[in-house]
C-alpha positions as CSV (number, residue, x, y, z in Angstrom):
1,M,-23.7,6.3,-5.3
2,C,-25.0,9.9,-5.9
3,K,-27.6,10.2,-8.6
4,W,-27.4,12.8,-11.3
5,K,-29.7,15.8,-11.1
6,T,-32.2,15.8,-14.0
7,R,-33.1,19.0,-15.8
8,L,-35.2,19.7,-18.9
9,I,-33.7,22.6,-20.8
10,S,-35.9,24.5,-23.3
11,T,-34.1,26.0,-26.3
12,T,-35.0,27.4,-29.7
13,R,-34.1,23.9,-31.1
14,G,-36.2,21.9,-28.7
15,T,-36.3,20.7,-25.1
16,F,-33.3,18.6,-24.0
17,E,-33.0,16.2,-21.0
18,V,-29.7,16.9,-19.3
19,F,-28.2,15.2,-16.2
20,I,-25.9,17.2,-14.0
21,K,-23.3,16.2,-11.5
22,G,-20.2,17.7,-9.8
23,K,-18.9,21.2,-9.1
24,G,-16.5,23.4,-11.0
25,Q,-16.0,24.4,-14.6
26,P,-18.6,23.0,-17.0
27,I,-18.0,20.0,-19.2
28,C,-20.5,18.8,-21.7
29,V,-20.7,15.1,-22.5
30,T,-22.9,13.2,-25.0
31,H,-22.9,10.2,-27.3
32,H,-24.5,9.9,-30.7
33,Y,-27.0,7.1,-29.9
34,S,-26.9,6.4,-26.2
35,E,-29.9,7.1,-24.0
36,F,-28.9,8.3,-20.6
37,N,-30.8,8.5,-17.3
38,D,-30.1,9.7,-13.8
39,S,-27.8,6.7,-13.0
40,G,-25.2,8.5,-15.1
41,D,-22.5,7.2,-17.4
42,Y,-19.1,5.7,-16.8
43,F,-17.3,8.0,-19.1
44,A,-19.0,11.2,-17.8
45,D,-18.4,10.1,-14.2
46,S,-14.6,10.2,-14.9
47,F,-14.8,14.0,-14.8
48,T,-17.2,14.7,-11.8
49,D,-14.6,14.8,-9.1
50,H,-13.3,18.2,-10.2
51,F,-15.8,19.6,-12.7
52,Q,-19.5,20.1,-13.2
53,V,-20.7,17.7,-16.0
54,Y,-23.7,18.1,-18.2
55,L,-24.7,14.8,-19.7
56,V,-27.0,15.4,-22.7
57,N,-29.7,13.2,-24.2
58,L,-29.9,14.1,-27.9
59,K,-33.1,14.1,-29.9
60,E,-35.0,10.8,-29.9
61,A,-33.3,9.8,-26.6
62,G,-35.0,9.8,-23.2
63,N,-37.2,12.8,-22.6
64,T,-35.6,15.0,-25.1
65,S,-37.7,16.3,-28.0
66,K,-38.4,14.1,-31.0
67,A,-36.9,15.0,-34.4
68,N,-39.3,16.6,-36.9
69,E,-37.0,16.1,-39.8
70,P,-34.4,13.2,-40.4
71,H,-31.5,15.7,-40.6
72,E,-32.1,16.5,-36.9
73,L,-30.5,13.1,-36.1
74,S,-27.2,14.1,-37.7
75,M,-24.0,14.8,-35.8
76,F,-23.9,18.3,-37.4
77,D,-27.3,19.0,-35.9
78,A,-26.2,17.6,-32.6
79,V,-23.5,20.3,-32.5
80,Y,-26.1,23.1,-33.0
81,D,-28.2,21.5,-30.3
82,L,-25.3,21.5,-27.9
83,E,-24.6,25.2,-28.7
84,A,-28.3,26.0,-28.0
85,I,-28.0,24.3,-24.6
86,R,-24.7,26.1,-23.8
87,E,-26.3,29.5,-24.6
88,E,-29.4,28.7,-22.6
89,L,-27.2,27.8,-19.6
90,G,-25.4,31.1,-19.9
91,F,-21.9,29.7,-20.4
92,S,-19.6,31.8,-22.6
93,V,-17.4,28.7,-23.1
94,W,-17.3,25.1,-21.8
95,T,-15.3,21.9,-22.3
96,Y,-16.7,19.2,-24.5
97,A,-15.7,15.6,-23.9
98,G,-16.7,12.8,-26.2
99,H,-16.0,9.0,-26.3
100,S,-16.4,7.0,-29.5
101,T,-19.2,8.5,-31.6
102,G,-19.4,11.3,-28.9
103,G,-15.8,12.1,-30.0
104,M,-16.9,12.4,-33.6
105,I,-19.5,15.0,-32.6
106,G,-16.8,16.7,-30.6
107,L,-14.6,17.0,-33.7
108,L,-17.4,18.7,-35.6
109,Y,-18.0,21.0,-32.5
110,G,-14.3,22.0,-32.6
111,I,-14.2,22.6,-36.3
112,H,-17.2,24.8,-36.4
113,F,-17.4,26.4,-32.9
114,S,-13.9,26.5,-31.4
115,S,-14.7,29.8,-29.9
116,S,-17.4,28.1,-27.7
117,L,-14.9,25.6,-26.3
118,S,-12.3,26.2,-23.6
119,S,-10.9,22.7,-24.4
120,L,-11.8,19.5,-26.3
121,I,-11.4,15.9,-25.2
122,I,-11.6,13.1,-27.7
123,V,-11.4,9.5,-26.5
124,A,-11.3,6.3,-28.6
125,S,-12.7,8.0,-31.7
126,A,-12.1,8.8,-35.3
127,A,-12.2,11.7,-37.8
128,R,-13.5,9.6,-40.6
129,K,-15.5,6.4,-41.3
130,Y,-13.8,3.6,-39.4
131,A,-16.0,0.6,-40.1
132,N,-14.6,-0.3,-43.5
133,S,-11.4,1.7,-43.5
134,S,-9.4,-0.7,-41.4
135,P,-9.6,-4.5,-40.9
136,A,-8.4,-3.9,-37.3
137,C,-11.9,-2.5,-36.7
138,I,-14.5,-4.9,-35.4
139,Y,-17.1,-3.4,-37.8
140,H,-15.0,-4.3,-40.8
141,E,-16.2,-7.5,-42.6
142,E,-12.7,-9.0,-42.4
143,H,-12.5,-8.7,-38.6
144,P,-13.0,-12.2,-37.0
145,E,-15.7,-10.9,-34.6
146,F,-17.6,-8.9,-37.2
147,G,-20.5,-11.3,-37.5
148,F,-21.0,-11.7,-33.8
149,M,-20.9,-7.9,-33.2
150,Q,-23.5,-7.3,-35.9
151,E,-25.8,-10.0,-34.5
152,L,-25.6,-8.4,-31.0
153,I,-26.3,-4.9,-32.3
154,E,-29.3,-5.9,-34.3
155,T,-30.8,-7.9,-31.4
156,L,-30.3,-4.9,-29.0
157,K,-32.5,-2.8,-31.3
158,N,-35.5,-4.9,-30.3
159,P,-37.6,-2.8,-27.9
160,D,-39.3,-5.9,-26.6
161,L,-36.2,-7.3,-24.9
162,S,-36.6,-8.0,-21.2
163,P,-34.2,-6.0,-18.9
164,V,-32.3,-9.3,-18.2
165,E,-31.9,-10.1,-21.9
166,R,-30.8,-6.6,-22.7
167,A,-28.2,-6.6,-19.9
168,S,-26.8,-10.0,-21.0
169,L,-26.5,-9.0,-24.6
170,S,-24.9,-5.6,-23.7
171,K,-22.4,-7.3,-21.6
172,E,-21.3,-9.6,-24.4
173,R,-21.1,-6.7,-26.8
174,T,-19.0,-4.7,-24.3
175,K,-16.6,-7.6,-23.6
176,L,-15.6,-7.6,-27.2
177,S,-14.1,-4.2,-26.7
178,L,-12.1,-4.9,-23.5
179,Y,-8.4,-5.7,-23.5
180,K,-9.1,-8.0,-20.5
181,P,-12.7,-9.1,-20.9
182,E,-12.4,-11.2,-17.7
183,K,-12.4,-7.9,-15.8
184,Y,-15.8,-6.9,-17.0
185,E,-17.4,-7.2,-13.6
186,E,-14.6,-5.1,-12.0
187,Y,-14.9,-2.3,-14.6
188,F,-18.7,-2.2,-14.7
189,S,-19.5,-2.6,-11.0
190,L,-21.7,0.5,-10.5
191,P,-25.5,0.6,-10.8
192,I,-25.3,2.6,-14.1
193,T,-27.7,1.7,-16.8
194,K,-28.4,3.1,-20.3
195,K,-30.2,2.2,-23.4
196,M,-29.5,2.5,-27.2
197,S,-31.7,4.8,-29.3
198,A,-32.5,2.6,-32.3
199,T,-33.6,5.6,-34.3
200,R,-30.4,7.4,-33.8
201,M,-28.3,4.3,-34.3
202,N,-30.0,3.5,-37.7
203,F,-29.3,7.1,-38.8
204,F,-25.7,6.9,-37.7
205,I,-25.0,3.7,-39.6
206,R,-25.7,5.7,-42.8
207,E,-24.0,8.8,-41.7
208,E,-20.8,7.1,-40.7
209,M,-20.4,5.8,-44.3
210,I,-19.7,9.3,-45.6
211,F,-18.2,10.8,-42.5
212,D,-14.7,12.3,-43.1
213,V,-13.6,15.6,-41.5
214,T,-9.8,14.9,-41.7
215,R,-9.2,17.8,-44.0
216,Q,-11.0,20.2,-41.6
217,L,-9.2,19.2,-38.4
218,Q,-6.8,22.1,-38.9
219,N,-9.8,24.4,-38.2
220,I,-9.9,23.2,-34.6
221,K,-8.3,26.1,-32.6
222,T,-9.0,25.0,-29.1
223,P,-6.6,22.9,-27.0
224,T,-7.4,19.3,-27.6
225,L,-6.7,16.1,-25.7
226,I,-6.7,12.9,-27.7
227,M,-6.7,9.6,-25.9
228,G,-6.6,6.1,-27.5
229,G,-6.2,2.5,-26.5
230,V,-3.6,0.5,-28.3
231,H,-5.9,-2.5,-28.5
232,D,-9.1,-0.6,-29.6
233,V,-11.2,-2.8,-31.9
234,Q,-13.9,-0.2,-32.5
235,C,-11.8,2.9,-33.3
236,P,-8.3,1.5,-33.9
237,I,-5.5,3.7,-32.4
238,S,-4.3,4.7,-35.9
239,F,-7.3,7.0,-36.1
240,S,-6.3,8.8,-32.9
241,E,-2.8,9.1,-34.2
242,E,-4.2,10.7,-37.4
243,M,-6.2,13.2,-35.5
244,N,-3.2,14.2,-33.4
245,E,-1.1,14.8,-36.5
246,E,-3.8,17.1,-38.0
247,I,-4.9,19.1,-35.0
248,S,-2.3,21.8,-34.2
249,H,-3.1,22.3,-30.5
250,S,-3.4,18.7,-29.6
251,T,-1.9,16.4,-26.9
252,F,-2.0,12.7,-27.5
253,V,-2.0,10.0,-24.8
254,R,-1.6,6.3,-25.6
255,F,-3.0,3.6,-23.3
256,N,-1.0,0.4,-23.7
257,E,-3.3,-1.8,-21.7
258,S,-6.7,-0.6,-23.0
259,N,-9.1,-1.4,-25.8
260,H,-12.1,0.9,-26.3
261,Y,-12.6,2.0,-22.6
262,P,-9.3,3.5,-21.3
263,F,-11.3,5.5,-18.7
264,L,-12.2,2.2,-17.1
265,E,-9.3,-0.1,-18.2
266,E,-6.6,2.3,-17.0
267,A,-8.8,4.6,-14.9
268,H,-6.1,6.0,-12.7
269,F,-3.8,6.9,-15.6
270,F,-6.8,8.3,-17.5
271,K,-7.8,10.7,-14.7
272,E,-4.1,11.7,-14.1
273,E,-3.6,12.6,-17.8
274,F,-7.0,14.4,-18.0
275,Q,-6.3,16.5,-14.9
276,K,-2.8,17.3,-16.1
277,F,-4.2,18.5,-19.4
278,M,-7.0,20.6,-17.9
279,Y,-4.7,22.3,-15.4
280,K,-2.3,23.2,-18.3
281,V,-5.0,24.8,-20.4
């Protein structure tokens, strides 16, 4: 498996660790609290066959600059950071693709900087707080797996976990978000590893409680592809349907045999629909 090329990009907002793979038009990918490395990312890898992907470590993740002020860990600041990276790379526009909390950042990107985006891809995400908005969400206290998920998240924040312990806990956490958890080994068969930035995660937990951009979605002027799994326990599909209703230039694709990872659970269909959308725009 080809490693991603690592590059440190200095901007007016700090230095960012970026991993690059593929050829073609640029696509930017990030996640609110993931810490990437040169082994890549399953979601980002979905696009590298036909596009050049820029996988970004945000502040307090990897070798990217630390935050000097708490607000620098916000999703809004992340958008300004991505804009600084785009400008430094010399792209007039690029595509942004975000999964889960990466999609939440993408919505803010589209709302405030549509002119910088040739297209926007939002996968398994939400435009407002999802944790206590729907009992179908695993982060809602009424969900039957709520306690187990919280226990796993808190344990994963421990920096002293051994690699084996971390891998085992991450596996259990991920299986909760698969339509067919018995296929975990099949889906996650590549030597891709990543960590969680506890600093960013702790900030997000507070930020998510007041996150709601539903009334601003009409400001997204770029063509937008929204993709959601029918069985998603993290960001229930009703949130994807809501975004599709509010964004005027959107295309919605429903994955009937997916939970939170349609790009793995229905990989062929995912790539097919993504490529169809990109060629159209």
